[in-house]
Backbone as CSV, one residue per row, in Angstrom:
resi,resn,N_x,N_y,N_z,CA_x,CA_y,CA_z,C_x,C_y,C_z
1,MET,-146.176,-6.669,-49.647,-146.188,-5.261,-49.953,-144.941,-4.633,-49.325
2,ARG,-144.357,-3.717,-50.077,-143.160,-3.004,-49.602,-143.337,-1.516,-49.889
3,ALA,-142.719,-0.688,-49.052,-142.790,0.761,-49.253,-141.377,1.317,-49.324
4,TYR,-141.178,2.253,-50.249,-139.874,2.858,-50.504,-140.008,4.370,-50.472
5,LEU,-138.961,5.021,-50.026,-138.856,6.474,-50.067,-137.939,6.829,-51.231
6,PHE,-138.286,7.890,-51.976,-137.429,8.335,-53.084,-137.625,9.826,-53.286
7,GLY,-136.856,10.384,-54.170,-137.021,11.787,-54.544,-136.271,12.741,-53.639
8,SER,-136.829,13.956,-53.522,-136.127,15.033,-52.821,-135.910,14.738,-51.338
9,ALA,-136.728,13.879,-50.743,-136.536,13.529,-49.328,-135.211,12.804,-49.114
10,LEU,-134.718,12.098,-50.127,-133.412,11.441,-50.027,-132.283,12.357,-50.479
11,ARG,-132.549,13.183,-51.472,-131.509,14.068,-52.010,-131.314,15.318,-51.167
12,GLU,-132.410,15.858,-50.637,-132.378,17.126,-49.901,-133.049,16.928,-48.542
13,ALA,-132.436,16.110,-47.697,-133.054,15.686,-46.441,-133.476,16.854,-45.555
14,SER,-132.772,17.964,-45.608,-133.110,19.084,-44.722,-134.313,19.891,-45.209
15,SER,-134.592,19.863,-46.507,-135.726,20.640,-47.016,-136.343,19.975,-48.255
16,PRO,-136.928,18.784,-48.092,-137.526,18.114,-49.257,-138.788,18.834,-49.734
17,ASN,-139.063,18.713,-51.024,-140.277,19.305,-51.604,-141.522,18.556,-51.149
18,ASP,-141.403,17.242,-51.047,-142.482,16.375,-50.605,-141.870,15.051,-50.169
19,LEU,-142.688,14.153,-49.679,-142.223,12.822,-49.312,-142.786,11.855,-50.336
20,ASP,-141.947,11.419,-51.267,-142.368,10.506,-52.321,-142.258,9.078,-51.817
21,VAL,-143.379,8.356,-51.871,-143.428,6.979,-51.402,-143.885,6.090,-52.550
22,LEU,-143.149,5.022,-52.780,-143.527,3.992,-53.745,-144.007,2.783,-52.971
23,ILE,-145.177,2.268,-53.333,-145.671,1.015,-52.776,-145.601,-0.032,-53.875
24,VAL,-144.910,-1.138,-53.600,-144.828,-2.261,-54.532,-145.668,-3.384,-53.937
25,TYR,-146.595,-3.906,-54.735,-147.552,-4.884,-54.223,-147.707,-6.066,-55.175
26,GLN,-148.223,-7.156,-54.613,-148.521,-8.332,-55.422,-149.851,-8.117,-56.129
27,ILE,-149.944,-8.613,-57.342,-151.201,-8.529,-58.080,-152.284,-9.205,-57.244
28,GLY,-153.419,-8.546,-57.132,-154.526,-9.078,-56.361,-154.661,-8.449,-54.984
29,SER,-153.711,-7.604,-54.613,-153.785,-6.985,-53.282,-153.973,-5.475,-53.363
30,LEU,-154.661,-5.032,-54.399,-154.827,-3.596,-54.630,-155.631,-2.919,-53.523
31,SER,-156.585,-3.613,-52.921,-157.368,-2.975,-51.854,-156.476,-2.628,-50.663
32,GLY,-155.509,-3.477,-50.347,-154.562,-3.179,-49.278,-153.692,-1.983,-49.616
33,VAL,-153.352,-1.854,-50.892,-152.549,-0.715,-51.348,-153.329,0.578,-51.153
34,HIS,-154.590,0.560,-51.532,-155.425,1.765,-51.361,-155.517,2.153,-49.888
35,ALA,-155.698,1.169,-49.017,-155.799,1.457,-47.579,-154.507,2.073,-47.051
36,LEU,-153.354,1.492,-47.441,-152.066,2.022,-46.997,-151.831,3.421,-47.562
37,ALA,-152.109,3.610,-48.834,-151.924,4.930,-49.456,-152.801,5.982,-48.783
38,ASP,-154.040,5.630,-48.476,-154.927,6.571,-47.780,-154.361,6.953,-46.418
39,ARG,-153.842,5.962,-45.672,-153.255,6.257,-44.358,-152.039,7.162,-44.491
40,LEU,-151.192,6.893,-45.479,-149.997,7.721,-45.668,-150.368,9.151,-46.043
41,ARG,-151.351,9.299,-46.905,-151.762,10.646,-47.339,-152.405,11.449,-46.220
42,LYS,-152.967,10.769,-45.232,-153.633,11.458,-44.121,-152.658,11.885,-43.031
43,ILE,-151.407,11.459,-43.125,-150.423,11.885,-42.140,-150.251,13.392,-42.284
44,ASP,-150.395,14.101,-41.194,-150.328,15.557,-41.210,-148.874,16.008,-41.154
45,THR,-148.252,16.054,-42.318,-146.852,16.467,-42.391,-146.684,17.577,-43.414
46,LEU,-145.661,18.311,-43.221,-145.169,19.228,-44.245,-143.708,18.880,-44.421
47,PRO,-143.308,18.451,-45.522,-144.015,18.417,-46.802,-145.054,17.293,-46.866
48,LEU,-145.908,17.379,-47.870,-146.960,16.400,-48.080,-146.400,15.068,-48.554
49,VAL,-147.175,14.012,-48.332,-146.806,12.672,-48.786,-147.453,12.428,-50.147
50,GLU,-146.640,12.044,-51.121,-147.116,11.674,-52.462,-146.880,10.166,-52.620
51,VAL,-147.905,9.429,-53.055,-147.817,7.972,-53.137,-147.960,7.511,-54.580
52,ILE,-147.078,6.606,-54.976,-147.132,5.924,-56.270,-147.201,4.437,-55.963
53,ALA,-148.020,3.700,-56.693,-148.117,2.255,-56.488,-147.845,1.525,-57.802
54,LEU,-147.011,0.498,-57.724,-146.719,-0.373,-58.859,-146.832,-1.814,-58.383
55,ASN,-147.413,-2.684,-59.224,-147.359,-4.083,-58.843,-145.954,-4.613,-59.155
56,GLU,-145.647,-5.790,-58.656,-144.282,-6.319,-58.793,-143.841,-6.433,-60.247
57,GLU,-144.768,-6.814,-61.132,-144.424,-6.932,-62.551,-144.097,-5.565,-63.154
58,GLU,-144.896,-4.557,-62.817,-144.646,-3.203,-63.328,-143.300,-2.686,-62.849
59,GLU,-142.982,-2.949,-61.575,-141.697,-2.487,-61.058,-140.551,-3.168,-61.788
60,CYS,-140.669,-4.468,-62.047,-139.620,-5.188,-62.780,-139.464,-4.644,-64.203
61,GLU,-140.587,-4.368,-64.865,-140.545,-3.857,-66.235,-139.915,-2.471,-66.307
62,THR,-140.194,-1.636,-65.321,-139.706,-0.258,-65.363,-138.395,-0.063,-64.615
63,ASN,-138.057,-1.012,-63.733,-136.848,-0.893,-62.898,-136.874,0.428,-62.118
64,PHE,-138.060,0.784,-61.644,-138.278,2.075,-61.003,-137.405,2.269,-59.767
65,ILE,-137.354,1.256,-58.902,-136.608,1.377,-57.644,-135.154,1.761,-57.899
66,GLU,-134.524,1.029,-58.790,-133.115,1.323,-59.076,-132.955,2.646,-59.822
67,SER,-133.869,2.932,-60.749,-133.703,4.133,-61.572,-133.816,5.424,-60.759
68,VAL,-134.584,5.403,-59.657,-134.717,6.614,-58.838,-133.932,6.534,-57.536
69,GLY,-133.275,5.405,-57.295,-132.491,5.247,-56.072,-133.352,5.155,-54.822
70,ALA,-134.520,4.514,-54.948,-135.445,4.400,-53.818,-134.865,3.513,-52.722
71,LYS,-135.242,3.825,-51.479,-134.785,3.083,-50.305,-135.986,2.485,-49.579
72,GLU,-135.943,1.168,-49.365,-137.045,0.496,-48.672,-137.089,0.917,-47.215
73,PHE,-138.317,1.212,-46.726,-138.454,1.566,-45.310,-139.526,0.748,-44.602
74,TRP,-140.292,-0.066,-45.347,-141.327,-0.888,-44.711,-141.607,-2.108,-45.572
75,ARG,-141.855,-3.240,-44.912,-142.189,-4.482,-45.603,-143.231,-5.224,-44.787
76,ASP,-144.242,-5.725,-45.491,-145.304,-6.487,-44.828,-145.130,-7.954,-45.150
């Protein structure tokens, strides 16, 4: 599982609209994704944390990481 930051937090570091996080996971590990997403959403921050999850195949098909310029910040 890997986590990436993207969106206004990278473009407008001083005043982002929210913290967009992408979680990329292996097929079959969805329960771990839900647990991580729940923990991220419970972080008491302003701006709020928004989580998107894609399995590795979906990310490859959509090329999401490259298309939005996401930056990896965590790897399990």
